[in-house]
N, CA and C atoms as a LAMMPS dump frame, in Angstrom:
ITEM: TIMESTEP
0
ITEM: NUMBER OF ATOMS
483
ITEM: BOX BOUNDS ff ff ff
-5.0000000000000000e+02 5.0000000000000000e+02
-5.0000000000000000e+02 5.0000000000000000e+02
-5.0000000000000000e+02 5.0000000000000000e+02
ITEM: ATOMS id mol type element x y z
1 1 1 N 155.822 -224.265 -32.988
2 1 2 C 155.451 -223.301 -33.994
3 1 3 C 156.565 -223.29 -35.042
4 2 1 N 156.19 -223.443 -36.291
5 2 2 C 157.139 -223.462 -37.389
6 2 3 C 156.947 -222.199 -38.226
7 3 1 N 158.037 -221.436 -38.406
8 3 2 C 157.973 -220.192 -39.163
9 3 3 C 158.711 -220.346 -40.478
10 4 1 N 158.12 -219.821 -41.532
11 4 2 C 158.798 -219.853 -42.82
12 4 3 C 159.846 -218.75 -42.863
13 5 1 N 160.93 -218.962 -43.59
14 5 2 C 161.979 -217.941 -43.65
15 5 3 C 161.495 -216.639 -44.289
16 6 1 N 160.465 -216.702 -45.117
17 6 2 C 159.981 -215.501 -45.794
18 6 3 C 159.045 -214.663 -44.939
19 7 1 N 158.604 -215.2 -43.807
20 7 2 C 157.674 -214.465 -42.959
21 7 3 C 158.454 -213.583 -41.999
22 8 1 N 158.92 -212.438 -42.503
23 8 2 C 159.807 -211.554 -41.757
24 8 3 C 159.202 -211.064 -40.448
25 9 1 N 157.91 -210.792 -40.451
26 9 2 C 157.253 -210.235 -39.264
27 9 3 C 157.363 -211.177 -38.079
28 10 1 N 157.309 -212.455 -38.325
29 10 2 C 157.277 -213.429 -37.245
30 10 3 C 158.618 -214.09 -36.948
31 11 1 N 159.666 -213.652 -37.606
32 11 2 C 160.965 -214.309 -37.421
33 11 3 C 161.458 -214.099 -36.007
34 12 1 N 161.835 -215.185 -35.385
35 12 2 C 162.265 -215.109 -33.988
36 12 3 C 163.682 -214.567 -33.839
37 13 1 N 164.459 -214.54 -34.924
38 13 2 C 165.819 -214.028 -34.812
39 13 3 C 165.884 -212.526 -35.058
40 14 1 N 164.732 -211.873 -35.246
41 14 2 C 164.696 -210.432 -35.405
42 14 3 C 164.889 -209.796 -34.037
43 15 1 N 165.809 -208.849 -33.911
44 15 2 C 165.992 -208.193 -32.61
45 15 3 C 164.692 -207.539 -32.141
46 16 1 N 164.435 -207.52 -30.837
47 16 2 C 163.169 -207 -30.327
48 16 3 C 162.896 -205.545 -30.675
49 17 1 N 163.932 -204.747 -30.93
50 17 2 C 163.701 -203.338 -31.219
51 17 3 C 163.518 -203.066 -32.703
52 18 1 N 163.379 -204.11 -33.497
53 18 2 C 163.12 -203.94 -34.916
54 18 3 C 161.813 -204.638 -35.259
55 19 1 N 161.368 -204.431 -36.475
56 19 2 C 160.175 -205.135 -36.927
57 19 3 C 158.914 -204.595 -36.294
58 20 1 N 157.91 -205.435 -36.146
59 20 2 C 156.592 -205.001 -35.712
60 20 3 C 156.552 -204.524 -34.269
61 21 1 N 157.546 -204.859 -33.453
62 21 2 C 157.548 -204.399 -32.072
63 21 3 C 157.681 -202.895 -31.952
64 22 1 N 158.21 -202.252 -32.99
65 22 2 C 158.339 -200.802 -33.079
66 22 3 C 158.952 -200.168 -31.841
67 23 1 N 160.016 -200.77 -31.33
68 23 2 C 160.747 -200.152 -30.24
69 23 3 C 160.202 -200.432 -28.855
70 24 1 N 159.223 -201.268 -28.718
71 24 2 C 158.633 -201.549 -27.416
72 24 3 C 159.321 -202.729 -26.738
73 25 1 N 160.28 -203.369 -27.402
74 25 2 C 161.014 -204.476 -26.81
75 25 3 C 160.231 -205.772 -26.77
76 26 1 N 159.302 -205.962 -27.682
77 26 2 C 158.491 -207.181 -27.709
78 26 3 C 159.153 -208.253 -28.562
79 27 1 N 159.087 -209.474 -28.089
80 27 2 C 159.571 -210.59 -28.899
81 27 3 C 158.48 -210.975 -29.892
82 28 1 N 158.843 -211.772 -30.882
83 28 2 C 157.867 -212.231 -31.862
84 28 3 C 156.762 -213.039 -31.184
85 29 1 N 157.113 -213.852 -30.188
86 29 2 C 156.111 -214.663 -29.488
87 29 3 C 155.136 -213.785 -28.703
88 30 1 N 155.657 -212.746 -28.039
89 30 2 C 154.786 -211.831 -27.292
90 30 3 C 153.843 -211.094 -28.234
91 31 1 N 154.366 -210.663 -29.367
92 31 2 C 153.555 -209.957 -30.336
93 31 3 C 152.46 -210.858 -30.903
94 32 1 N 152.809 -212.107 -31.182
95 32 2 C 151.808 -213.068 -31.667
96 32 3 C 150.689 -213.258 -30.65
97 33 1 N 151.049 -213.369 -29.384
98 33 2 C 150.049 -213.551 -28.329
99 33 3 C 149.13 -212.34 -28.238
100 34 1 N 149.7 -211.137 -28.278
101 34 2 C 148.886 -209.924 -28.232
102 34 3 C 147.954 -209.841 -29.437
103 35 1 N 148.458 -210.18 -30.607
104 35 2 C 147.634 -210.127 -31.812
105 35 3 C 146.495 -211.139 -31.749
106 36 1 N 146.755 -212.311 -31.201
107 36 2 C 145.701 -213.324 -31.058
108 36 3 C 144.627 -212.849 -30.074
109 37 1 N 145.061 -212.245 -28.953
110 37 2 C 144.089 -211.719 -27.98
111 37 3 C 143.279 -210.581 -28.582
112 38 1 N 143.936 -209.707 -29.354
113 38 2 C 143.232 -208.589 -29.99
114 38 3 C 142.191 -209.102 -30.988
115 39 1 N 142.539 -210.125 -31.74
116 39 2 C 141.593 -210.696 -32.704
117 39 3 C 140.384 -211.276 -31.977
118 40 1 N 140.636 -211.972 -30.882
119 40 2 C 139.536 -212.533 -30.086
120 40 3 C 138.63 -211.411 -29.568
121 41 1 N 139.25 -210.317 -29.097
122 41 2 C 138.474 -209.189 -28.57
123 41 3 C 137.687 -208.484 -29.679
124 42 1 N 138.248 -208.411 -30.894
125 42 2 C 137.51 -207.819 -32.021
126 42 3 C 136.286 -208.655 -32.367
127 43 1 N 136.442 -209.956 -32.256
128 43 2 C 135.333 -210.861 -32.592
129 43 3 C 134.287 -210.963 -31.49
130 44 1 N 134.597 -210.491 -30.294
131 44 2 C 133.686 -210.579 -29.152
132 44 3 C 133.599 -209.237 -28.418
133 45 1 N 133.141 -208.182 -29.105
134 45 2 C 133.109 -206.874 -28.456
135 45 3 C 131.98 -206.78 -27.424
136 46 1 N 132.163 -205.88 -26.474
137 46 2 C 131.095 -205.589 -25.522
138 46 3 C 130.068 -204.706 -26.235
139 47 1 N 128.891 -204.593 -25.664
140 47 2 C 127.851 -203.757 -26.286
141 47 3 C 128.293 -202.295 -26.414
142 48 1 N 128.898 -201.685 -25.37
143 48 2 C 129.362 -200.302 -25.549
144 48 3 C 130.416 -200.171 -26.663
145 49 1 N 131.308 -201.157 -26.783
146 49 2 C 132.315 -201.118 -27.852
147 49 3 C 131.648 -201.191 -29.22
148 50 1 N 130.645 -202.052 -29.359
149 50 2 C 129.914 -202.148 -30.632
150 50 3 C 129.291 -200.81 -30.99
151 51 1 N 128.653 -200.178 -30.013
152 51 2 C 127.965 -198.905 -30.279
153 51 3 C 128.944 -197.796 -30.646
154 52 1 N 130.059 -197.729 -29.941
155 52 2 C 131.035 -196.69 -30.262
156 52 3 C 131.666 -196.961 -31.626
157 53 1 N 131.934 -198.217 -31.937
158 53 2 C 132.544 -198.555 -33.222
159 53 3 C 131.637 -198.156 -34.381
160 54 1 N 130.32 -198.266 -34.206
161 54 2 C 129.393 -197.846 -35.259
162 54 3 C 129.575 -196.374 -35.611
163 55 1 N 130.055 -195.58 -34.67
164 55 2 C 130.259 -194.152 -34.894
165 55 3 C 131.685 -193.786 -35.294
166 56 1 N 132.635 -194.683 -35.036
167 56 2 C 134.035 -194.397 -35.366
168 56 3 C 134.496 -195.068 -36.653
169 57 1 N 133.843 -196.14 -37.053
170 57 2 C 134.297 -196.895 -38.227
171 57 3 C 134.117 -196.073 -39.506
172 58 1 N 134.837 -196.448 -40.507
173 58 2 C 134.767 -195.812 -41.833
174 58 3 C 135.021 -194.303 -41.786
175 59 1 N 135.872 -193.868 -40.892
176 59 2 C 136.278 -192.454 -40.786
177 59 3 C 135.084 -191.513 -40.632
178 60 1 N 134.047 -191.97 -39.918
179 60 2 C 132.835 -191.163 -39.769
180 60 3 C 133.024 -189.947 -38.87
181 61 1 N 133.931 -190.019 -37.922
182 61 2 C 134.108 -188.924 -36.977
183 61 3 C 135.218 -187.994 -37.461
184 62 1 N 134.833 -186.91 -38.092
185 62 2 C 135.79 -185.902 -38.547
186 62 3 C 136.768 -186.384 -39.595
187 63 1 N 136.492 -187.511 -40.219
188 63 2 C 137.394 -188.055 -41.227
189 63 3 C 138.589 -188.805 -40.655
190 64 1 N 138.619 -189.01 -39.339
191 64 2 C 139.738 -189.705 -38.697
192 64 3 C 139.528 -191.216 -38.757
193 65 1 N 140.581 -191.917 -39.108
194 65 2 C 140.531 -193.381 -39.194
195 65 3 C 140.879 -193.988 -37.848
196 66 1 N 140 -194.857 -37.375
197 66 2 C 140.225 -195.586 -36.13
198 66 3 C 140.376 -197.063 -36.429
199 67 1 N 141.108 -197.726 -35.576
200 67 2 C 141.22 -199.192 -35.598
201 67 3 C 140.722 -199.681 -34.253
202 68 1 N 140.05 -200.818 -34.237
203 68 2 C 139.556 -201.327 -32.963
204 68 3 C 140.385 -202.508 -32.509
205 69 1 N 140.534 -202.61 -31.192
206 69 2 C 141.346 -203.657 -30.574
207 69 3 C 142.694 -203.752 -31.278
208 70 1 N 143.386 -202.636 -31.293
209 70 2 C 144.669 -202.502 -31.977
210 70 3 C 145.815 -202.731 -30.988
211 71 1 N 146.785 -203.528 -31.407
212 71 2 C 147.974 -203.732 -30.585
213 71 3 C 148.831 -202.477 -30.693
214 72 1 N 149.055 -201.839 -29.551
215 72 2 C 149.913 -200.652 -29.473
216 72 3 C 150.955 -200.96 -28.41
217 73 1 N 152.164 -201.226 -28.864
218 73 2 C 153.222 -201.605 -27.924
219 73 3 C 152.874 -202.905 -27.253
220 74 1 N 152.866 -202.899 -25.918
221 74 2 C 152.558 -204.128 -25.182
222 74 3 C 151.128 -204.103 -24.641
223 75 1 N 150.269 -203.306 -25.267
224 75 2 C 148.88 -203.186 -24.827
225 75 3 C 147.941 -203.382 -26.013
226 76 1 N 146.682 -203.586 -25.706
227 76 2 C 145.641 -203.656 -26.724
228 76 3 C 144.697 -202.491 -26.459
229 77 1 N 144.647 -201.574 -27.41
230 77 2 C 143.799 -200.389 -27.279
231 77 3 C 142.411 -200.702 -27.812
232 78 1 N 141.372 -200.261 -27.095
233 78 2 C 140.008 -200.478 -27.578
234 78 3 C 139.843 -199.831 -28.951
235 79 1 N 140.224 -198.55 -29.07
236 79 2 C 140.157 -197.828 -30.332
237 79 3 C 141.398 -196.947 -30.44
238 80 1 N 142.062 -197.015 -31.583
239 80 2 C 143.278 -196.226 -31.778
240 80 3 C 143.185 -195.454 -33.081
241 81 1 N 143.558 -194.19 -33.017
242 81 2 C 143.654 -193.336 -34.196
243 81 3 C 145.129 -192.994 -34.367
244 82 1 N 145.848 -193.749 -35.197
245 82 2 C 147.292 -193.527 -35.336
246 82 3 C 147.658 -192.128 -35.841
247 83 1 N 146.867 -191.555 -36.748
248 83 2 C 147.225 -190.244 -37.303
249 83 3 C 147.185 -189.147 -36.255
250 84 1 N 146.365 -189.309 -35.222
251 84 2 C 146.277 -188.305 -34.154
252 84 3 C 146.884 -188.819 -32.856
253 85 1 N 147.501 -189.986 -32.896
254 85 2 C 148.088 -190.652 -31.723
255 85 3 C 147.148 -190.588 -30.52
256 86 1 N 145.895 -190.997 -30.769
257 86 2 C 144.883 -191.005 -29.721
258 86 3 C 144.345 -192.406 -29.533
259 87 1 N 144.241 -192.799 -28.278
260 87 2 C 143.623 -194.079 -27.91
261 87 3 C 142.382 -193.766 -27.095
262 88 1 N 141.276 -194.419 -27.435
263 88 2 C 140.035 -194.277 -26.676
264 88 3 C 139.764 -195.612 -26.007
265 89 1 N 139.672 -195.588 -24.691
266 89 2 C 139.395 -196.787 -23.906
267 89 3 C 137.986 -196.711 -23.347
268 90 1 N 137.213 -197.772 -23.54
269 90 2 C 135.874 -197.874 -22.978
270 90 3 C 135.999 -198.71 -21.715
271 91 1 N 135.821 -198.047 -20.57
272 91 2 C 136.057 -198.688 -19.28
273 91 3 C 134.765 -199.174 -18.649
274 92 1 N 134.79 -200.428 -18.264
275 92 2 C 133.678 -201.007 -17.52
276 92 3 C 134.023 -201.069 -16.048
277 93 1 N 133.263 -201.859 -15.305
278 93 2 C 133.478 -201.985 -13.865
279 93 3 C 134.75 -202.739 -13.511
280 94 1 N 135.309 -203.49 -14.458
281 94 2 C 136.461 -204.34 -14.149
282 94 3 C 137.801 -203.636 -14.328
283 95 1 N 137.812 -202.386 -14.801
284 95 2 C 139.088 -201.705 -15.014
285 95 3 C 139.74 -201.329 -13.686
286 96 1 N 141.03 -201.565 -13.61
287 96 2 C 141.835 -201.244 -12.439
288 96 3 C 142.515 -199.9 -12.696
289 97 1 N 142.133 -198.871 -11.94
290 97 2 C 142.644 -197.523 -12.178
291 97 3 C 144.155 -197.428 -12.03
292 98 1 N 144.736 -198.148 -11.081
293 98 2 C 146.188 -198.1 -10.885
294 98 3 C 146.906 -198.68 -12.104
295 99 1 N 146.416 -199.794 -12.61
296 99 2 C 147.021 -200.397 -13.807
297 99 3 C 146.823 -199.498 -15.017
298 100 1 N 145.631 -198.883 -15.102
299 100 2 C 145.365 -197.97 -16.215
300 100 3 C 146.339 -196.796 -16.209
301 101 1 N 146.625 -196.23 -15.033
302 101 2 C 147.563 -195.106 -14.941
303 101 3 C 148.959 -195.513 -15.399
304 102 1 N 149.397 -196.703 -14.986
305 102 2 C 150.708 -197.207 -15.41
306 102 3 C 150.761 -197.368 -16.924
307 103 1 N 149.743 -198.018 -17.47
308 103 2 C 149.656 -198.267 -18.903
309 103 3 C 149.593 -196.946 -19.67
310 104 1 N 148.783 -195.993 -19.18
311 104 2 C 148.664 -194.693 -19.835
312 104 3 C 150.002 -193.956 -19.832
313 105 1 N 150.75 -194.083 -18.743
314 105 2 C 152.059 -193.454 -18.659
315 105 3 C 153.027 -194.024 -19.683
316 106 1 N 153.001 -195.331 -19.842
317 106 2 C 153.864 -195.979 -20.83
318 106 3 C 153.482 -195.54 -22.242
319 107 1 N 152.185 -195.512 -22.518
320 107 2 C 151.726 -195.08 -23.839
321 107 3 C 152.085 -193.613 -24.086
322 108 1 N 151.936 -192.773 -23.062
323 108 2 C 152.269 -191.353 -23.192
324 108 3 C 153.758 -191.166 -23.482
325 109 1 N 154.589 -191.998 -22.875
326 109 2 C 156.03 -191.916 -23.115
327 109 3 C 156.371 -192.212 -24.573
328 110 1 N 155.48 -192.917 -25.25
329 110 2 C 155.675 -193.238 -26.668
330 110 3 C 154.838 -192.324 -27.567
331 111 1 N 154.301 -191.248 -26.998
332 111 2 C 153.62 -190.246 -27.808
333 111 3 C 152.11 -190.393 -27.946
334 112 1 N 151.51 -191.358 -27.28
335 112 2 C 150.061 -191.566 -27.379
336 112 3 C 149.322 -190.81 -26.279
337 113 1 N 148.152 -190.294 -26.617
338 113 2 C 147.235 -189.718 -25.635
339 113 3 C 146.12 -190.73 -25.435
340 114 1 N 145.621 -190.831 -24.206
341 114 2 C 144.585 -191.817 -23.896
342 114 3 C 143.376 -191.111 -23.298
343 115 1 N 142.217 -191.391 -23.871
344 115 2 C 140.954 -190.879 -23.357
345 115 3 C 140.154 -192.062 -22.833
346 116 1 N 139.739 -191.985 -21.56
347 116 2 C 138.915 -193.025 -20.967
348 116 3 C 137.467 -192.539 -20.94
349 117 1 N 136.573 -193.368 -21.447
350 117 2 C 135.141 -193.11 -21.346
351 117 3 C 134.514 -194.327 -20.678
352 118 1 N 133.423 -194.103 -19.975
353 118 2 C 132.792 -195.222 -19.27
354 118 3 C 131.747 -195.884 -20.155
355 119 1 N 131.457 -197.136 -19.808
356 119 2 C 130.384 -197.848 -20.499
357 119 3 C 129.093 -197.048 -20.429
358 120 1 N 128.805 -196.491 -19.237
359 120 2 C 127.565 -195.741 -19.041
360 120 3 C 127.506 -194.529 -19.968
361 121 1 N 128.623 -193.809 -20.121
362 121 2 C 128.64 -192.656 -21.022
363 121 3 C 128.357 -193.069 -22.456
364 122 1 N 128.969 -194.161 -22.888
365 122 2 C 128.755 -194.632 -24.257
366 122 3 C 127.297 -195.027 -24.453
367 123 1 N 126.716 -195.679 -23.468
368 123 2 C 125.343 -196.177 -23.598
369 123 3 C 124.303 -195.049 -23.476
370 124 1 N 124.594 -194.016 -22.673
371 124 2 C 123.582 -192.992 -22.396
372 124 3 C 123.863 -191.635 -23.02
373 125 1 N 125.121 -191.376 -23.406
374 125 2 C 125.482 -190.046 -23.884
375 125 3 C 126.471 -190.137 -25.045
376 126 1 N 126.086 -190.831 -26.098
377 126 2 C 126.979 -191.032 -27.238
378 126 3 C 127.398 -189.703 -27.865
379 127 1 N 126.465 -188.755 -27.977
380 127 2 C 126.813 -187.46 -28.572
381 127 3 C 127.912 -186.757 -27.777
382 128 1 N 127.833 -186.818 -26.45
383 128 2 C 128.851 -186.208 -25.603
384 128 3 C 130.197 -186.897 -25.748
385 129 1 N 130.182 -188.23 -25.832
386 129 2 C 131.415 -188.997 -26.007
387 129 3 C 132.069 -188.633 -27.339
388 130 1 N 131.278 -188.595 -28.402
389 130 2 C 131.817 -188.275 -29.728
390 130 3 C 132.345 -186.839 -29.773
391 131 1 N 131.647 -185.915 -29.122
392 131 2 C 132.118 -184.52 -29.076
393 131 3 C 133.459 -184.431 -28.344
394 132 1 N 133.609 -185.18 -27.256
395 132 2 C 134.879 -185.178 -26.509
396 132 3 C 136.018 -185.742 -27.346
397 133 1 N 135.738 -186.834 -28.033
398 133 2 C 136.768 -187.448 -28.883
399 133 3 C 137.169 -186.49 -29.993
400 134 1 N 136.178 -185.888 -30.656
401 134 2 C 136.466 -184.981 -31.767
402 134 3 C 137.249 -183.756 -31.293
403 135 1 N 136.92 -183.253 -30.122
404 135 2 C 137.651 -182.101 -29.58
405 135 3 C 139.13 -182.437 -29.391
406 136 1 N 139.412 -183.616 -28.862
407 136 2 C 140.802 -184.028 -28.661
408 136 3 C 141.493 -184.268 -30.007
409 137 1 N 140.777 -184.869 -30.953
410 137 2 C 141.349 -185.103 -32.28
411 137 3 C 141.721 -183.791 -32.955
412 138 1 N 140.865 -182.804 -32.834
413 138 2 C 141.109 -181.513 -33.49
414 138 3 C 142.271 -180.758 -32.85
415 139 1 N 142.571 -181.055 -31.583
416 139 2 C 143.699 -180.413 -30.91
417 139 3 C 145.023 -181.089 -31.229
418 140 1 N 144.99 -182.209 -31.924
419 140 2 C 146.217 -182.948 -32.236
420 140 3 C 147.071 -182.161 -33.212
421 141 1 N 148.382 -182.161 -33.016
422 141 2 C 149.247 -181.49 -33.991
423 141 3 C 149.199 -182.239 -35.321
424 142 1 N 149.188 -181.499 -36.392
425 142 2 C 149.151 -182.099 -37.725
426 142 3 C 150.435 -181.723 -38.452
427 143 1 N 151.461 -182.562 -38.339
428 143 2 C 152.73 -182.229 -38.994
429 143 3 C 152.589 -182.268 -40.514
430 144 1 N 153.442 -181.515 -41.169
431 144 2 C 153.45 -181.518 -42.626
432 144 3 C 153.803 -182.929 -43.102
433 145 1 N 153.098 -183.451 -44.112
434 145 2 C 153.373 -184.826 -44.548
435 145 3 C 154.75 -185.022 -45.152
436 146 1 N 155.347 -183.964 -45.712
437 146 2 C 156.67 -184.066 -46.327
438 146 3 C 157.558 -182.928 -45.839
439 147 1 N 158.02 -183.013 -44.598
440 147 2 C 158.862 -181.908 -44.106
441 147 3 C 160.176 -181.857 -44.852
442 148 1 N 160.647 -180.651 -45.087
443 148 2 C 161.929 -180.525 -45.77
444 148 3 C 163.048 -180.714 -44.764
445 149 1 N 164.161 -181.272 -45.203
446 149 2 C 165.312 -181.417 -44.303
447 149 3 C 165.762 -180.04 -43.839
448 150 1 N 166.351 -179.981 -42.672
449 150 2 C 166.78 -178.713 -42.099
450 150 3 C 167.708 -177.981 -43.064
451 151 1 N 167.377 -176.725 -43.319
452 151 2 C 168.212 -175.903 -44.192
453 151 3 C 167.861 -175.982 -45.657
454 152 1 N 166.912 -176.846 -46.051
455 152 2 C 166.571 -176.978 -47.462
456 152 3 C 165.248 -176.31 -47.808
457 153 1 N 164.707 -175.482 -46.932
458 153 2 C 163.434 -174.814 -47.209
459 153 3 C 163.63 -173.593 -48.064
460 154 1 N 162.53 -172.905 -48.346
461 154 2 C 162.59 -171.686 -49.126
462 154 3 C 163.276 -170.592 -48.329
463 155 1 N 163.974 -169.745 -49
464 155 2 C 164.677 -168.66 -48.346
465 155 3 C 164.224 -167.342 -48.945
466 156 1 N 163.991 -166.365 -48.081
467 156 2 C 163.611 -165.034 -48.553
468 156 3 C 164.842 -164.302 -49.057
469 157 1 N 165.986 -164.562 -48.447
470 157 2 C 167.232 -163.905 -48.87
471 157 3 C 167.582 -164.335 -50.275
472 158 1 N 167.945 -163.393 -51.082
473 158 2 C 168.408 -163.703 -52.423
474 158 3 C 167.288 -164.04 -53.375
475 159 1 N 166.055 -163.874 -52.966
476 159 2 C 164.96 -164.18 -53.89
477 159 3 C 164.806 -163.04 -54.872
478 160 1 N 164.387 -163.386 -56.043
479 160 2 C 164.194 -162.388 -57.095
480 160 3 C 162.825 -161.767 -56.881
481 161 1 N 162.747 -160.422 -56.812
482 161 2 C 161.477 -159.774 -56.521
483 161 3 C 160.929 -159.055 -57.616
């Protein structure tokens, strides 16, 4: 693999805790592999994933933007809403609950919440799935987009009345 010097994202001499790894300790090669797998998964979704994406795409659910098959740390999330730090996983029969718990714990340590829904729920109860997702999204903290540095806010003392 030959990398151009201008392609900062893929530079192998970038320390693992900088750049696109975002503190997860991923090397450029690991990140490339995850991105390639995510692209393959986006191009070959399961039927439940297709159906859920039809309802999440274009900010249709409460105005929240979702990404599908998004690389989050060392995992690939079925659907991720970065603004609400929520991941929605559509679980089929092949999911390993023990591995899911480990992965969910790692994601939680980095501030993500994970909601698991089953293929059957997506196929038979889409309204219920969407209501559950929206309820969790609405409970997400919404920090001020431009917080003031500590001590630089408005003060009631000394104000002219």
